[in-house]
C-alpha positions, -999 to +999 in steps of 0.1 A: +493-635-722+477-669-728+456-669-697+455-666-659+439-681-628+412-666-605+397-678-572+361-688-573+358-695-536+382-688-507+407-712-492+425-714-459+456-733-448+481-734-420+518-739-417+536-744-383+573-738-377+588-740-342+554-733-326+548-702-348+515-706-366+510-691-401+474-691-412+469-683-449+437-669-462+432-668-500+403-647-513+389-634-546+387-596-549+371-573-575+392-542-570+417-527-546+390-512-524+376-546-517+410-560-510+416-534-483+382-541-467+390-578-465+424-572-451+408-551-423+383-579-417+411-605-412+429-581-388+398-577-367+392-614-366+428-622-356+433-591-335+455-610-310+480-621-337+514-605-340+513-600-377+488-600-406+509-598-437+494-597-472+499-595-509+473-590-537+471-587-575+442-568-590+433-564-627+431-587-658+468-579-665+479-576-629+479-538-631+478-533-594+500-552-569+506-545-533+521-562-503+528-556-466+552-571-441+532-558-412+561-555-389+581-585-401+616-578-414+615-562-448+611-587-477+603-617-455+565-618-456+546-596-481+570-600-509+571-638-507+533-639-507+531-617-537+558-637-555+536-668-552+506-650-566+524-635-596+544-667-602+512-687-603+496-663-629+468-654-604+447-623-609+421-605-587+433-624-556+443-615-521+463-636-496+466-626-460+489-647-437+483-644-400+511-652-377+510-662-341+545-660-327+557-692-311+585-677-291+614-686-313+629-664-340+629-681-374+654-659-392+651-644-426+651-676-445+627-693-421+602-664-424+603-664-462+598-702-463+569-700-438+550-672-455+555-689-489+543-722-476+513-707-458+503-690-491+505-723-510+485-740-483+457-715-486+457-716-525+457-754-524+424-753-505+408-726-527+388-732-558+409-720-587+397-716-622+417-710-654+407-682-677+420-682-713+417-657-742+385-669-759+356-660-781+318-665-775+299-676-806+262-675-812+251-703-835+216-704-850+205-735-869+175-756-877+164-787-857+177-811-883+213-800-875+209-794-838+215-829-827+247-835-846+261-801-835+253-809-799+272-842-802+301-823-818+303-798-790+301-825-763+327-848-778+349-820-788+350-805-753+334-772-765+318-753-737+280-748-742+268-717-723+232-717-733+206-732-756+174-715-767+146-734-786+122-714-807+114-721-844+152-727-846+179-737-821+203-710-808+235-721-791+259-699-772+294-715-771+328-705-758+360-716-774+397-707-772+406-678-796+430-699-816+403-725-824+376-701-837+384-705-874+386-743-873+353-746-853+335-722-876+347-741-907+336-774-890+301-760-883+298-748-919+307-782-932+283-800-908+254-778-917+261-773-954+265-736-947+230-732-934+240-723-898+243-686-888+274-681-867+284-647-852+311-638-827+294-620-798+323-615-774+360-617-770+380-617-737+391-640-710+367-669-702+367-701-683+370-731-706+378-761-685+371-771-649+402-754-635+424-769-609+432-765-573 
């Protein structure tokens, strides 16, 4: 898996079809227990709605997925919500879609379309971030090399997580896994081999500014 998306802050959106209102709520979750608590909160807030359907994906690799049609015909609500989440490579995310019935039956196709669209509307208004498989490097160098390295990081789009100034300069940077060798070689060339570079972590990290 090259990467996935997470929600940094919630989003809400609405879709209306023949007077039925579908209100989508997209939220970050850090485990199935939290997802269930948030679902209950939405149900309490929209206690007068006919349906509160949901789908969620929990785990770095999407190990846990659940969905509920909450009284809608099977496969017309929860599954479409979940399909959007998995199809968008989202992780640790919950979407609840609240429906206020407008008096007209929408049919199977209409329901699938409505729940899908409400999910997209909520996600479009959420703050999404892209996490990729990356490494964190600790770089210790002298002050003579610090300036040119900072320029290299800034112009090369390398994420700088922290800088500590003591008798030397210590940088913590995050770079995509596939770029580690090239960046380490570049640092060695720029500092004449005087920089001390160590990998201090591997995993999924945010590199860019995300989208959404």
